[in-house]
Phi, psi and omega in degrees: 000134179258127182264122177269133180257132177237042183282192182300323181294320179293322178294317179297322179295322178293321178296322180294318179296329177284323185288317187300307181297332184277317189258339182301314177299323180293314180297318178296321179296319179295322179293320180295318181291310192255352174305308177299325179300307183290329176296314179297322179295318180298329180258006180238250188292329180290345176276352178268160183292328184292325186246018183294347179284349185306307180298326179295314180299316181298313181296317180293324178296313177296323176296319177297320176300314181295321182295324182267001183301312179299320178295326177294317178294323179292326181294329177284344178054036178081354179244116187236074178285133181297136179272141185296334182287344183297319183288317173299322178295322177297318177296316178299318180299317179294321178294317179297321180296311182298314177297314182295318182288318183284324184259004179058046176255097188297329179298320178292315187294314179286327176296327179295329178297319180291312182295320180294320177299317176297316181300317181297316180294321178296321180287322185279323190236348181087175188287321184297317179287321180297328182300334179297331185265023185296320185291315177303322180286325174296320179298325179295340180300337177291349174285331189281121179290143178281156176303144183303322180296320179294317180298315181295320182294324183268339185288318184299313176300324179293318179294322178297317182295315180295319178298317181297312182293321177300314180298316182295320180295313182288327176294319178296327179281357176096013179274147178282085187231144174221171183215142174228096184070242178255017177255120179262133177246113178232117187062231177267007186253144170246133183235127173268121176285105186277170179300323183293335184276328186212028186269181182294321180298321177296317178298318180294323178297316179291326174298319179297317178301316179294318179293322177298315178300316181298320182287322182289319183289316175053068178290150177277342181277120177295323176303315182294316181295313183296313182291324178293322178295321179290331183279351182298320182296308177295330176295318179297317179296318180296318177296324177296315179299314181298326179294314181293319175301317180298313179296322180296315181290325177297315179295320184294318186269327187248351177101168186293325180298319178293319180296325182266352183263229184300321183294337175296316175294324177296326178296330173298320176294322176300321180302308183288322177297317178297316180299317182294318179296318179294322178296314178297319179295316177298321180293322177296318180297315179296323176298319179295319179293320178297320180294333181271350181291137179291137178256142179284130178266139177294138181282000000 
């Protein structure tokens, strides 16, 4: 007599046999379409300091999709009627991809990846299940570069503000520092506060980091969630100031070569580490405030 086993291993094997024929063509199609796109980005704008967050955003977005996949399947309750909006979105994604790839419009090309992913989920699982994945697709929007005019218009006021705060802090600390616009003069050195140090893209990257933290932690307190979301903007500005202060002090003590060399890249790590520490600190403070808030007792 042969005993057939239908344990967890057999069930996983069955799911894999079902998954491969259905999803393998889709995954291969996405790799063929967007593999060159991401390769070009890795050797292009993602290799620059302004857009270096791109691979991180992409990896975190895919992880969020995978993390919410069981909840998405559960939301469909085994019934996955295709939503009518899926096919127009699929057509729109293909048009954006063709235009973006042929005309080298990166916003269209990367945007098509997001729209295509939504279209596939709507067609395969329907609107109810796809709604579970709203945050990963929203998070992917940080991949799409903003128009140059918008970036230029918003970056200069931000650089001016960061330069001003940096000057005031170091002057208060007793350093010989002066400022002319976005140019800082400390000792015999002049430092130009570049877009990468205090620009809009840096702020958006830190916003993405804060929103990711907020989504992963998922507090039950609405007070805590709202205030932490509102505090992300001042936290991002503070982290930018700390980065510029760090670079200024590195240049002052170690020279211009150190400030523009390896330590300049290290200051970028300081930026994100500072932002993360500030977000956790703000969250801890909010947790303390929530714990001290009086709760209504049922009468």
